C-alpha positions, -999 to +999 in steps of 0.1 A: -296-087+107-282-115+127-251-133+112-228-156+130-191-149+132-183-183+116-205-174+086-186-141+080-152-156+086-159-185+062-166-160+034-142-132+045-117-136+016-144-135-010-161-106+008-128-087+007-125-093-030-161-080-034-153-049-013-121-041-033-139-046-066-164-020-055-137+005-046-136+001-008-103-001+011-099-032+033-079-022+063-061-040+091-083-047+121-074-028+153-084-054+180-097-089+185-133-079+184-131-067+148-138-093+122-131-069+093-127-032+088-130-012+056-131+024+045-154+040+019-148+076+012-140+092+046-161+068+066-149+036+082-172+005+086-165-024+109-181-059+115-176-068+152-178-101+169-198-105+201-192-127+230-221-149+220-207-157+185-228-133+165-219-101+147-226-064+149-225-042+118-215-005+117-214+020+089-219+005+054-209-029+065-244-044+067-254-031+032-222-043+018-226-078+034-262-081+022-252-071-013-224-096-013-246-125+000-274-117-025-250-111-054-263-076-059-242-046-070-230-023-042-215+011-047-197+027-017-197+064-009-165+078-025-141+104-010-145+140-021-113+153-036-106+188-022-072+195-037-058+200-002-025+184+006-022+171+042+009+154+054-003+147+089-014+111+097-025+093+129+003+072+143-003+035+136-037+041+121-053+012+103-044+028+069-008+032+079-007-004+092-023-017+060+003+002+038+032-011+060+020-046+056+017-042+019+050-023+012+071-026+043+086+003+063+107+019+035+100+055+023+087+055-013+114+081-023+146+074-003+140+037+006+150+043+042+128+031+070+101+055+082+092+058+119+057+067+130+069+100+142+083+109+108+057+093+086+034+109+060+011+095+034+022+102-001-004+104-029+012+089-060-013+108-082-015+141-063-049+154-050-043+185-071-042+162-102-074+144-093-058+115-073-080+097-047-072+093-010-074+055-015-048+030-003-041+020-039-029+056-044-011+060-010+025+052-001+046+058+030+071+086+029+092+107+052+077+142+058+107+158+042+107+135+012+070+141+007+075+179+008+104+178-017+082+158-041+056+185-040+030+182-068+051+161-092+031+139-115+029+101-109+054+093-137+079+118-122+075+103-087+080+068-101+112+079-119+125+092-085+116+060-069+133+038-095+164+060-097+170+058-060+164+021-060+191+017-088+215+039-069+211+019-037+215-014-057+247-001-072+260+010-038+254-025-025+271-041-055+302-018-050+303-027-014+302-064-022+329-059-048+351-043-023+343-069+004+345-101-016+368-091-045+342-099-071+347-089-107+321-066-123+310-080-156+282-071-180+257-099-182+238-110-212+203-098-221+178-115-199+204-126-173+187-108-145+154-092-136+169-065-114+142-047-094+116-059-119+134-042-148+144-063-178+177-051-192+177-052-230+215-049-232+224-069-201+225-058-165+255-035-157+256-048-122+258-085-130+286-101-109+308-131-113+331-140-084+368-139-091 
């Protein structure tokens, strides 16, 4: 199949929506010759640009593109869940770059920046609980933090994530109080949307300068 780069690029946003709806993971490209890169199961598919302005399809990319263009359903090959927990990741892999672009560089648990040397991919829903190795279920975490979390359930991990966020927020507030001489006051309900949490009785960290 011969398709021009312009034709693919013109529909790239819609194509990505189509891929995600089918369960594929759209990843960051790794070089200028890649038009798009996505993962289905454990296989990676890429659409490359050629020097002549045409494209080359690898993996499932041609079937996916044909299904998208003809408005036909497409079902990618899904990953097989083995229950094995693997903390090792390739440095600066497309998956890691995609997650960093989505979430930033902070560890899911401690909120401190994660370097490539100390990075691991955390499954929010553990593999042992049936969670997929899909970017929608993956977060960046320090290796130590990942190990400490073990096989906690998704709600337990989210509670750790939120608890640490609130502790960090309070530390920042206390620092600002000390630095600026602000007065700590309890706000009214709905005054703030602190970290996405609506406080029913007012935010305990609401500040008014003295």
